[in-house]
VOTIKOL-659201 format. One record per atom (N, C-alpha, C): residue number from 1; atom name; x, y, z negated; residue in three letters. Coordinates in Angstrom, 3 decimals. Example, Ala and Ser with C-alpha at 12.3 -4.5 7.8 and 13.67 -1.06 7.14 Angstrom:
2
nr / atom / xx / yy / zz / rest
1 / N / 13.190 / -5.690 / -7.800 / Ala
1 / CA / 12.300 / -4.500 / -7.800 / Ala
1 / C / 13.200 / -3.300 / -7.800 / Ala
2 / N / 12.850 / -2.250 / -7.080 / Ser
2 / CA / 13.670 / -1.060 / -7.140 / Ser
2 / C / 12.900 / 0.030 / -7.870 / Ser
END
This chain:
82
nr / atom / xx / yy / zz / rest
1 / N / 0.986 / 18.721 / 15.660 / Met
1 / CA / 0.326 / 18.425 / 17.235 / Met
1 / C / -0.954 / 18.721 / 16.953 / Met
2 / N / -1.598 / 19.289 / 17.636 / Gly
2 / CA / -2.614 / 18.334 / 18.188 / Gly
2 / C / -4.324 / 19.294 / 19.296 / Gly
3 / N / -4.843 / 19.631 / 19.214 / Lys
3 / CA / -5.442 / 20.392 / 19.095 / Lys
3 / C / -7.823 / 20.205 / 19.045 / Lys
4 / N / -7.935 / 21.157 / 19.269 / Phe
4 / CA / -9.522 / 22.216 / 18.551 / Phe
4 / C / -9.781 / 21.967 / 19.832 / Phe
5 / N / -11.162 / 20.317 / 19.145 / Leu
5 / CA / -12.509 / 20.174 / 20.218 / Leu
5 / C / -13.528 / 22.075 / 19.970 / Leu
6 / N / -14.175 / 21.036 / 20.862 / His
6 / CA / -15.258 / 22.411 / 21.070 / His
6 / C / -15.783 / 22.376 / 19.974 / His
7 / N / -16.871 / 21.311 / 19.730 / Asp
7 / CA / -17.288 / 21.405 / 18.110 / Asp
7 / C / -16.279 / 21.877 / 17.401 / Asp
8 / N / -14.880 / 22.678 / 16.715 / Gly
8 / CA / -14.046 / 23.191 / 16.058 / Gly
8 / C / -13.122 / 22.358 / 15.509 / Gly
9 / N / -13.547 / 20.850 / 15.515 / Ser
9 / CA / -13.162 / 19.848 / 14.482 / Ser
9 / C / -11.584 / 19.569 / 15.104 / Ser
10 / N / -10.594 / 19.654 / 13.815 / Phe
10 / CA / -9.111 / 18.957 / 14.708 / Phe
10 / C / -8.727 / 17.519 / 15.717 / Phe
11 / N / -8.399 / 17.642 / 15.990 / Lys
11 / CA / -7.615 / 16.467 / 17.093 / Lys
11 / C / -6.688 / 16.179 / 16.806 / Lys
12 / N / -5.669 / 15.536 / 16.235 / Pro
12 / CA / -4.177 / 15.208 / 16.026 / Pro
12 / C / -3.826 / 14.577 / 17.441 / Pro
13 / N / -2.271 / 14.683 / 17.230 / Lys
13 / CA / -2.190 / 13.763 / 18.618 / Lys
13 / C / -2.023 / 12.374 / 18.198 / Lys
14 / N / -2.277 / 11.307 / 19.216 / Pro
14 / CA / -1.448 / 10.326 / 18.322 / Pro
14 / C / 0.322 / 10.129 / 17.802 / Pro
15 / N / 0.870 / 10.321 / 18.376 / Ser
15 / CA / 1.787 / 10.244 / 18.067 / Ser
15 / C / 2.674 / 10.775 / 16.999 / Ser
16 / N / 1.562 / 12.108 / 16.613 / Ser
16 / CA / 1.876 / 13.015 / 14.892 / Ser
16 / C / 1.297 / 11.529 / 13.560 / Ser
17 / N / 0.006 / 11.269 / 14.133 / Phe
17 / CA / -0.604 / 11.051 / 13.355 / Phe
17 / C / 0.402 / 9.534 / 12.701 / Phe
18 / N / 0.999 / 8.860 / 14.002 / Lys
18 / CA / 1.805 / 7.726 / 13.703 / Lys
18 / C / 2.558 / 7.773 / 13.041 / Lys
19 / N / 3.744 / 9.040 / 13.464 / Arg
19 / CA / 4.611 / 9.517 / 12.294 / Arg
19 / C / 4.357 / 9.821 / 11.103 / Arg
20 / N / 3.360 / 10.207 / 10.507 / Ala
20 / CA / 2.530 / 11.642 / 9.207 / Ala
20 / C / 2.186 / 9.425 / 8.325 / Ala
21 / N / 2.044 / 8.541 / 9.192 / Glu
21 / CA / 1.489 / 7.012 / 8.695 / Glu
21 / C / 2.712 / 6.290 / 7.980 / Glu
22 / N / 4.034 / 7.234 / 8.687 / Trp
22 / CA / 5.556 / 6.184 / 8.699 / Trp
22 / C / 5.787 / 6.775 / 7.369 / Trp
23 / N / 5.491 / 8.476 / 7.359 / Met
23 / CA / 6.642 / 9.402 / 5.962 / Met
23 / C / 5.065 / 8.726 / 4.480 / Met
24 / N / 3.846 / 8.491 / 5.157 / Ala
24 / CA / 3.691 / 8.231 / 3.253 / Ala
24 / C / 3.474 / 6.605 / 3.432 / Ala
25 / N / 4.383 / 6.248 / 3.786 / Gln
25 / CA / 4.713 / 5.016 / 2.608 / Gln
25 / C / 5.785 / 5.078 / 1.661 / Gln
26 / N / 5.958 / 4.822 / 0.686 / Asn
26 / CA / 6.835 / 4.196 / -0.226 / Asn
26 / C / 8.162 / 4.044 / -0.514 / Asn
27 / N / 9.413 / 4.723 / -0.504 / Pro
27 / CA / 10.688 / 4.781 / -0.096 / Pro
27 / C / 11.324 / 3.151 / -0.732 / Pro
28 / N / 10.659 / 2.874 / -1.054 / Thr
28 / CA / 11.790 / 2.101 / -1.920 / Thr
28 / C / 10.603 / 0.818 / -1.753 / Thr
29 / N / 10.525 / -0.338 / -2.077 / Pro
29 / CA / 12.478 / -1.411 / -1.374 / Pro
29 / C / 12.925 / -1.051 / 0.200 / Pro
30 / N / 13.965 / -1.325 / -0.246 / Leu
30 / CA / 14.470 / -1.636 / 0.749 / Leu
30 / C / 14.610 / -2.664 / 2.100 / Leu
31 / N / 14.175 / -2.458 / 3.262 / Glu
31 / CA / 14.199 / -3.920 / 3.973 / Glu
31 / C / 15.642 / -4.249 / 4.130 / Glu
32 / N / 16.313 / -5.415 / 4.218 / Val
32 / CA / 16.802 / -6.061 / 3.974 / Val
32 / C / 17.374 / -6.047 / 5.208 / Val
33 / N / 18.034 / -6.157 / 5.609 / Phe
33 / CA / 19.010 / -6.320 / 7.248 / Phe
33 / C / 20.365 / -7.142 / 6.986 / Phe
34 / N / 20.525 / -8.229 / 8.433 / Arg
34 / CA / 21.654 / -8.961 / 8.622 / Arg
34 / C / 23.176 / -8.133 / 9.201 / Arg
35 / N / 24.258 / -8.292 / 8.166 / Lys
35 / CA / 25.639 / -7.487 / 8.744 / Lys
35 / C / 25.603 / -7.354 / 10.522 / Lys
36 / N / 25.911 / -6.636 / 10.897 / Gly
36 / CA / 25.369 / -6.519 / 12.267 / Gly
36 / C / 24.396 / -5.908 / 12.908 / Gly
37 / N / 23.568 / -6.189 / 12.067 / Thr
37 / CA / 22.290 / -5.952 / 12.527 / Thr
37 / C / 21.838 / -4.417 / 13.456 / Thr
38 / N / 21.684 / -4.052 / 15.046 / Ala
38 / CA / 21.765 / -2.276 / 14.487 / Ala
38 / C / 20.626 / -1.644 / 14.348 / Ala
39 / N / 20.602 / -0.506 / 14.681 / Val
39 / CA / 19.258 / -0.295 / 13.248 / Val
39 / C / 19.472 / 1.533 / 13.970 / Val
40 / N / 18.984 / 2.550 / 13.650 / Lys
40 / CA / 18.384 / 3.837 / 13.932 / Lys
40 / C / 18.698 / 4.613 / 12.754 / Lys
41 / N / 18.734 / 5.350 / 11.699 / Ile
41 / CA / 18.772 / 6.164 / 11.111 / Ile
41 / C / 18.756 / 8.109 / 11.292 / Ile
42 / N / 18.599 / 8.457 / 10.268 / Tyr
42 / CA / 17.400 / 9.912 / 10.420 / Tyr
42 / C / 18.765 / 10.843 / 9.341 / Tyr
43 / N / 19.305 / 11.115 / 10.602 / Ser
43 / CA / 20.460 / 12.230 / 9.130 / Ser
43 / C / 19.968 / 13.857 / 9.401 / Ser
44 / N / 20.892 / 14.614 / 9.261 / Gly
44 / CA / 20.256 / 16.051 / 9.649 / Gly
44 / C / 20.687 / 16.368 / 11.196 / Gly
45 / N / 20.717 / 15.529 / 11.745 / Cys
45 / CA / 21.064 / 16.014 / 13.143 / Cys
45 / C / 20.299 / 14.797 / 14.041 / Cys
46 / N / 19.384 / 14.474 / 13.767 / Gly
46 / CA / 18.293 / 13.747 / 14.291 / Gly
46 / C / 18.565 / 12.389 / 14.108 / Gly
47 / N / 17.639 / 11.679 / 14.189 / Trp
47 / CA / 18.134 / 9.972 / 15.026 / Trp
47 / C / 19.359 / 9.509 / 14.959 / Trp
48 / N / 20.106 / 8.268 / 14.879 / Gln
48 / CA / 21.561 / 8.014 / 15.565 / Gln
48 / C / 21.375 / 6.575 / 15.772 / Gln
49 / N / 21.711 / 5.947 / 16.027 / Thr
49 / CA / 21.788 / 4.707 / 15.892 / Thr
49 / C / 23.195 / 4.069 / 15.558 / Thr
50 / N / 23.986 / 3.082 / 14.771 / Gly
50 / CA / 24.593 / 2.098 / 13.925 / Gly
50 / C / 24.307 / 0.827 / 13.807 / Gly
51 / N / 25.396 / 0.302 / 13.235 / Thr
51 / CA / 25.104 / -0.981 / 12.947 / Thr
51 / C / 25.456 / -1.245 / 11.235 / Thr
52 / N / 24.674 / -2.124 / 11.085 / Val
52 / CA / 24.639 / -2.665 / 9.369 / Val
52 / C / 26.072 / -3.173 / 8.861 / Val
53 / N / 26.872 / -2.579 / 7.821 / Ile
53 / CA / 27.753 / -2.670 / 7.085 / Ile
53 / C / 27.240 / -3.198 / 6.477 / Ile
54 / N / 26.502 / -3.401 / 5.247 / Glu
54 / CA / 26.546 / -4.268 / 3.627 / Glu
54 / C / 24.380 / -3.617 / 3.834 / Glu
55 / N / 23.765 / -4.371 / 2.960 / Ser
55 / CA / 22.250 / -4.053 / 3.180 / Ser
55 / C / 22.126 / -5.131 / 1.522 / Ser
56 / N / 21.357 / -4.530 / 0.832 / Asn
56 / CA / 20.629 / -5.274 / -0.475 / Asn
56 / C / 19.027 / -3.958 / -0.840 / Asn
57 / N / 18.191 / -4.698 / -1.420 / Arg
57 / CA / 16.840 / -3.729 / -1.817 / Arg
57 / C / 16.953 / -2.773 / -2.538 / Arg
58 / N / 18.372 / -1.982 / -2.568 / Arg
58 / CA / 18.737 / -0.383 / -3.204 / Arg
58 / C / 19.010 / -0.077 / -2.096 / Arg
59 / N / 20.110 / -0.118 / -0.954 / Cys
59 / CA / 20.683 / 0.653 / -0.715 / Cys
59 / C / 21.370 / -0.355 / 0.759 / Cys
60 / N / 21.560 / 0.365 / 2.044 / Cys
60 / CA / 21.657 / 0.241 / 3.477 / Cys
60 / C / 23.018 / 0.923 / 3.798 / Cys
61 / N / 23.770 / 0.180 / 4.187 / Thr
61 / CA / 24.532 / 1.178 / 4.588 / Thr
61 / C / 25.215 / 1.183 / 5.851 / Thr
62 / N / 25.470 / 1.948 / 7.114 / Val
62 / CA / 25.081 / 1.203 / 7.928 / Val
62 / C / 26.812 / 2.354 / 8.842 / Val
63 / N / 27.216 / 2.053 / 9.946 / Phe
63 / CA / 28.731 / 2.501 / 11.010 / Phe
63 / C / 27.634 / 3.811 / 11.930 / Phe
64 / N / 28.123 / 4.362 / 11.724 / Val
64 / CA / 27.793 / 5.298 / 12.693 / Val
64 / C / 28.735 / 5.746 / 13.767 / Val
65 / N / 29.096 / 4.996 / 15.378 / Lys
65 / CA / 30.058 / 4.876 / 15.683 / Lys
65 / C / 29.855 / 6.645 / 15.937 / Lys
66 / N / 29.071 / 7.554 / 17.307 / Ala
66 / CA / 28.654 / 8.969 / 17.362 / Ala
66 / C / 29.783 / 9.571 / 16.505 / Ala
67 / N / 29.052 / 9.206 / 14.700 / Arg
67 / CA / 30.382 / 10.697 / 13.940 / Arg
67 / C / 30.910 / 9.405 / 13.154 / Arg
68 / N / 31.760 / 8.208 / 13.339 / Asn
68 / CA / 33.083 / 7.531 / 12.890 / Asn
68 / C / 32.787 / 7.892 / 11.287 / Asn
69 / N / 31.497 / 7.124 / 10.981 / Lys
69 / CA / 31.905 / 7.493 / 9.216 / Lys
69 / C / 30.651 / 6.050 / 8.913 / Lys
70 / N / 30.465 / 5.496 / 8.051 / Asn
70 / CA / 30.037 / 5.225 / 7.375 / Asn
70 / C / 28.937 / 5.696 / 6.399 / Asn
71 / N / 27.091 / 5.964 / 7.009 / Val
71 / CA / 26.164 / 6.318 / 6.680 / Val
71 / C / 26.116 / 4.911 / 5.225 / Val
72 / N / 25.253 / 5.992 / 3.707 / Thr
72 / CA / 24.789 / 4.728 / 3.085 / Thr
72 / C / 23.255 / 5.062 / 3.102 / Thr
73 / N / 21.997 / 4.740 / 2.694 / Val
73 / CA / 20.702 / 5.184 / 3.214 / Val
73 / C / 19.507 / 4.632 / 1.723 / Val
74 / N / 19.055 / 5.542 / 1.353 / Phe
74 / CA / 18.637 / 5.404 / 0.198 / Phe
74 / C / 17.264 / 5.556 / 0.447 / Phe
75 / N / 16.522 / 5.838 / 1.993 / Asp
75 / CA / 14.949 / 6.320 / 1.476 / Asp
75 / C / 14.805 / 5.051 / 2.952 / Asp
76 / N / 13.632 / 3.946 / 2.701 / Arg
76 / CA / 13.137 / 3.035 / 3.827 / Arg
76 / C / 13.040 / 3.565 / 5.530 / Arg
77 / N / 12.177 / 4.769 / 4.638 / Arg
77 / CA / 11.891 / 6.173 / 5.918 / Arg
77 / C / 12.660 / 6.735 / 6.638 / Arg
78 / N / 14.035 / 6.394 / 6.102 / Asn
78 / CA / 15.202 / 6.908 / 6.655 / Asn
78 / C / 15.721 / 5.770 / 7.750 / Asn
79 / N / 15.579 / 4.720 / 7.800 / Ile
79 / CA / 15.968 / 3.441 / 8.648 / Ile
79 / C / 14.802 / 3.311 / 9.743 / Ile
80 / N / 15.092 / 2.260 / 10.766 / Gln
80 / CA / 14.479 / 1.514 / 11.908 / Gln
80 / C / 15.508 / 0.469 / 11.966 / Gln
81 / N / 14.078 / -0.381 / 12.126 / Ser
81 / CA / 14.825 / -1.638 / 14.065 / Ser
81 / C / 15.032 / -1.271 / 14.616 / Ser
82 / N / 15.780 / -1.726 / 15.846 / Thr
82 / CA / 15.897 / -1.300 / 17.341 / Thr
82 / C / 16.046 / -2.268 / 17.350 / Thr
END
């Protein structure tokens, strides 16, 4: 998203540039979170808040209360600390 300027150049919105920068990072290794840490994970229905059950450099298991189930994340772009 963004807009075209009078000189014909394209200026992206800062938020879309920040999101593209976030998605350009390496998918592994994951950041190691402490058990019980509140995090946000991205799944098919958007960003959801959860609590870390288990974490290591390869994967992170998060309990999502809204879905009442454990979700395992393998990609660091799909998890953020809150």
